N, C-alpha and C positions, 0 to 999 in steps of 0.2 A: 503494500500500500504505500510505502515511503516513496518509491519511485513515481506512482500513479499521483501522489499528492505533488510531488515536486513539478510533475508535468502539468497538471492542473494549474498550480500557481503561475506557472511560465504562460500557460494560455491566458490568464487573466491579466498578467503582467503586459501581455502583448498588446491588450486593448480589445482583443476578438471578442465577439458576443459568445454567450452561452444561451443557446437556443432551447426551448422547453423540448423536452424528451431526447436530446443528445445525449450522446455518453458522458459528457461534462456536466450537464444536468443532473444526470442520474447519479454520478460520482458526488457531486456537491450535495444533493439530498441525502445520500446513503450516509456520507461522513457527518453531516450535521446531525442527522437522526442518532448516529451512533454515539456523538457527543453529548446530545440533550439525555440520551439514555442514562449514560453513567453520571451525567452533571446531577440528574434526578436522583440517582442512589446516593450521591454525595450529600444531598440537600435534604434526603427523605429520612428523618428520624435522628437519633444519636449515634453516632459512629466513634469509636476509638481513633486515634491518631494514625495508627498502625492501619486500621481499615481504609481510611480516607487516602494514605499513600498507596497502598494497593490499587485503589480506584483511579487514582492519580496516574499510577504507571500503567493501567489499562488505557486510559484517556490518551495519554502522550505517546505510549509505544515506547517508552523508556523507563528504566529504573529511576525511582524518586528517592532521594537522599533523606536519612532518617532526620534531619535536620529542619526538613520542610513541614510547617505546620500551616494548616488552613482552617479558618474557622467560618463555616457556612453562614450565610448563602453565598454560592460559589458559582461564577457565570464564566462560559465560554462559548466559541461558536465550532470551531473545528477541533479544539483542544489543542491547538498549537500556541496560542498566547494566552495568558493569563490576566484578567482585568479584576482589579480590587472592585469589591461591593461599594456601591454607590459612585463609583466613577463615572464621568460624563466623557464620553468618547466623541470628540467633535472632528478627527481627521483620521485618516489610515493608520492603523498600529501597525509597526515592522512586524515581519514573521519571526517567531521565537522570541518574544518579548514579555515583559511583566509591565503594566502600567496601571496607575491609580491617581486618584485625585480628581478635581474639578478645576479647570479641565483636566482631562486624564494626560498625565505626562509619563514619559519613559522612566522606570524604576532601573531596571537593568536586563541585559539578555538573560534568558531563560537557561543558556548554555548548552542548548540543543540546536540542532538545525533541521529544519523540516526537509 
């Protein structure tokens, strides 16, 4: 999926359209649905820090360090960027980044490459 994600991002960055029913539209829909499913699990009920890290690992496709702590509610789109609760995103967020604040500002890179 990582190769397909990079190809999708390259397509989006090129400015080419994503037409309904196209393979890119289907990929975008499936990736978003998967991110929403995992995000709902993170936000549904009380979970231990370890359980949340396991879900974040599933979401990002990468091992999440034990130093990571997330306090729900947690929001994401494809699961490749982390946006702090209450953040107001007013422009594109770079891939693999953490943003927070009003307006949202780059906190730091996630350390991963999509």
